[in-house]
C-alpha angles and dihedrals in degrees: 000000000000116000131190120202117200112188145185133185107226095072095054121116110260096027120111108135137062092239089065092057102034118094114245096017119126096253097040097095090055089049092051091055093048088049095049094049092055088053088052090052091054090048092053091050093048091050091050088054091054104266111165097185126031125180121184119201119203104221098172120116102211095165132259118011089343091068109119085352105090103115115107099235098204090054097050119114108262094228096067134066122214141211117222135183095006120140113274117266091005106097103106105144095105092041091052095047096048129287129184101205147346126229117204109207128185096008125172132207126264123268119297096016104150095213096033112117109231088347120190141131113241095306129030090210106037115032121056103169137358130197132190099204100309097340114107102213143178132201092295089059091051092051091047092050091049090053092042091056086066095042095257119138128216106240101175137030122185128183135081129337091263097058092046089053091047092052091049088059092053107028101031129230101300100090124082113250122201115189113197096177144015115226116232091180136337090286105032137058146170101241141196110232112260096246092056093039090055092052089051091051092048091050091044094052091050092048093045094052092046089055104045090139087076095063136061133187118277107237117170113225118273131272089042129212118194115195123196126193107205128207103225145003089252091058091042090061089070090068097051119114096016116142112249093013120113131185107230093172131013090263101026129078132184123208113198129194143150089261140008097267094053092050091045095050090056093061103025111056128182 
């Protein structure tokens, strides 16, 4: 069994502030360790379920040379390989060559979710809302659609209560959800201690991969229309002149294509 792990930092147990997820800040090194150990928990669970190849992709933009490079290498489980410093939502090698399932670890809720810890969608300063056809999605939905384009289902989602709820709306009830904290606001949460949270993730990954018959790939209906609500006229200028992209409002664009990947490529470049 070949398993892909796509991960982010904001949904990790113990993390509630930007300084914990921003490279160079005083609390970042602590955040990196918490992050890496949740990856290890997912790896242990995948191995227990029979995974023979596990690749973990760091999808967290920490800033500077830390962007997509936040795992602590010497702490990583020896039975996985990892992808660092690759453009976001663009690692597809394993998906193209055959992958049985994706595990989403450390996910956060989409922008403007009242109980979503450190909630945002891609950028805290550019993107307000994002729709795939009529589905209002966050970063988990993007990751799921990328996997779904290659026929790969999301089997596990970990993070806070809000992102699990969000993924139920988009992906259905088949996946295994592991909530390691309950958001009280954007910057506070009632949390499960990391040691127990990691055991929950390990158990959840094992259960998810032993029950793949419960999940199916997330594939937005074709043709696909991707709508983006943008934060300002300055940021909107970045979308002007793109083939297949139309401004339907001063701060809203729609990218249309025969399928999700075509529409996505028109608004999300390398």
